[in-house]
N, C-alpha and C positions, 0 to 999 in steps of 0.2 A: 215454168219453163221458158220465162222470158226475162230474168232479171238483169241479164247481161245484153239484152238486144241492143244493137246498134254501137256495141263497143268491140275494139279489136285488141287482143291481148296476145302477149308474147310471154311463153314459158321456157325457160333455160332449163336444161337438163330434163326435157319434157318427153323423153322416149320411155323412161322407166319410173317405177316407184311413185313417189309423192308427185312429181313433175307429171307422170303420165295421168294419175288421177285428177290433177288440176286441169289438164288438157281436157278430159272427158267431162268433168263436171262443168267447166265453164262453156264447152261447145254446146252442152245440153241445156245450158241456160241462154243460148242464143248468141253467144260472142263467136266472132271470126277468131281464129287461133293460130299462131304461127308456133312451130316447135323447133327448138334450137337444141342441138346436142352433137356430141362427137360420135355417136352410135347411130350410124347412117342406116343400117338394116332395120333395127328396131323402130327408128323414128319414121322412116319412110313406110314401113308396114302400118304403124298406127294412123299416119296421115292418109294413107290409101283406103283404110278400113273404114274411117271417120268420112272420108270424102265420098266413099260408095254408099253412105247413109243420107247423102244430101248435105252434109256439113261444109262450112267454108273453112277450109283448113289447108296448111302447107308446111313443109319441113324444109329447115335451112341447117346444113352442117356448119356447126359453129363451135370453135374452141373459146370459151369465155375468158382465157388467158391471153388471147391475141385481140388488141384492141381495135386494130383494122378490120379485123373478120367481124366483130360485134358490131361496129359502126355500120359496115357495108350492108350487114344482114338486116338490122334494125331499119335503116333508110329504105332497103327492098320492102320489107314488111310494109312500111307506111305508104310506100307507093303502090304496092299492090292492092291494099285493103282500103286506102283512102284515109289513112290516118292511124293513130295509135292511141290508147286510152288506159291500158293496163300493162304493167310490166312486172312479171313474176321472176325475181332472182333466187331460182331455186338451185341451179347446179351447184354440187358440192361434192367433196370427198372427205373419207375420214382420216385417211393417212395412216401412218404406222402407230400402232397402240404402244407409244413409248413415253416415258417420263422425261421431263426436261434434261436430265443428266445423260440421257442415252440417245436421243434423237439427233439425227445428222442435219447439216446445214441444208442439204438437198432435200431431205424429207420435209423440213420445216418450210422450205422456200416453195415447194410445191403446193402444200396445202394453202399456204398463205394466196398463191398465185390464183388458185382456183375458187377458194371460198372467200376471199377479200377483194382482190383486184377484180374477179369476175362481177362481183356486186357493183364494184365502182364503175368498171366499164358498161354494164347494163344500164345503171342508173344515168350515168354521164350522157350516153348518146340516146336514151329514151326521152330526157327532159326536153329537148327541142321540139318532139313531136306532142309530147304531152302539154306543152307550153301553147303549141299551135292549136290543139284541141280545145283549150281554155280551160281545162281541168284534168285530172287523171289520178292514178292510183299505182303506186310502187309497193309491191309486197316482197319482202325479204325473208328468206327462209334462215333462221338462226337455229337454235337448239336450246334445250335445257343447260347444255354445256356453255352457253352464252349467259347463263344466270347464276349456275352453282359450279362447285368444283366437284368432279366425279373420279377423276384420278387417272393417271398413265395416257392421258391423251393431250400432250403439252401443245402440239401445234393446232390440234383440232380446237380445243379450248380457246386458245388466243385468236383463232379465226372467228368463232362464232361470237365472242365477246366483242371483237371489233364490229362484226355486222350490226350487233345490237346498238351499238353507240353511233354508227355511222347512220342507222336509221333514224334515231332521234335528232342528230344534227341535220340531216336533210329535211326532215319533217318540220322543224323550225324554219330552215332556209327557203323552203318551197310553198310553205302554207300561205303566204300572200298571194300565190298564183293559182290556189285551189289544186294544188298537187298534193295529195296526201301519201304519207311513207309510213309503213307500219311493219313490224316484223313478227313472225311467228316461231314459236319456241316448242317444237315436239319433243315428247319423251321418245322411249324406244317405239318405232313404228316398224312393222314388218315389211322390210323392202329390201332389194337385192344389196344395198350398201350395208344395212345392218345384219344381213345374212353372212356377207363376206366378212365383216367384222368379227361375228361370233365364230366363223370358222378359223379365223386366223388367232383365236385366243382360247379355243377348246377343242378337244379330240371329238367330244360328244355334242353335235349341234342341237338334238332335241333337249338335251338336259340344259345346254346354254340359253336355248330360247326359253325354257320355263323358268329358268333363274333370272334371266332379264324381265320376263313378264311379271315375277312375283316381287319385284322391287316397286311395283306401282300399287297402290293402295287397292285401285280396282282389280288387282291380281292377273293382269294380262297386259301384253303390248297392244298399242293401237294400230289401226289400218290405214293405209293412204287416204282413203276418203274422209278419215276423221279430220284431217288436215286441209284436204281439198275443199270441203265446204266453207271452212273458216276462209280459205283464199277467195271463195266466190262471194263471200259476204262483204269482205275487205275491197273487193272490186266492184261491188255493186254501189247503187245509190242510198242502199239501206245503211251504209256506213259513212254517209258524207260528212258527218262530225268527228269522224275518228282519224287521228293522225298522232304519230308518234307513240303509239301504243304498242306495247309488247303481250302478244296473245300466247299465253302457255296452254298446251293441249299436251298432257302428260299423264294422265290416269291418276292425278294426285301426287305424283312423284316429289315435286318440289314443295308440297303442302306440310310436310313432315316437320 
């Protein structure tokens, strides 16, 4: 219950799904946590519920595509909690399920803005605070779509591949300052984003859910906590010699 005691963490897209699970597990392990999200009602409700249990937590409405908003909020977190030690760049969207010859420029740009620029801005403005702390951990949520081709998700694949290599570049860049940077690559995890994606591609949600689960050798989709516990580990001193890694959590999907 104290793996993250003394650390302050920011989780972007922290109101729902994987982000919410990261918030909840990090709080349980003793961290002070800031939730960044555009979903104000959900983010404020989560912060209120955890605060009522005695945890140190706060919500900021942040659009990760807006650099000024990201910088202002990160600076405010560091000021409020006395520093920053962990940055979880989780906010992301799947975009339209289209192949390259059908995706529009606007659809492409929107996915890159959230999934790639959002990671850039989070990293860029967290670094000064991690540097001031003398060490830190940046955790970027990529996807198995950043490792292999699944098909018909051109913009999403491009964005998650970018996150994978941005992570490795930053791991090398900031290693001399003891700032670790790693990526997590989930398979299908049952979250609102995955549910919305399946609804957009099938008329039968339950059948689509079963089909998506069946492509994993373990035979089912993962849960947000499957990812959150990896984030806790990467944030903790247990992973002090881990940087530039890509942690694949996919029920065996990419092992085929």
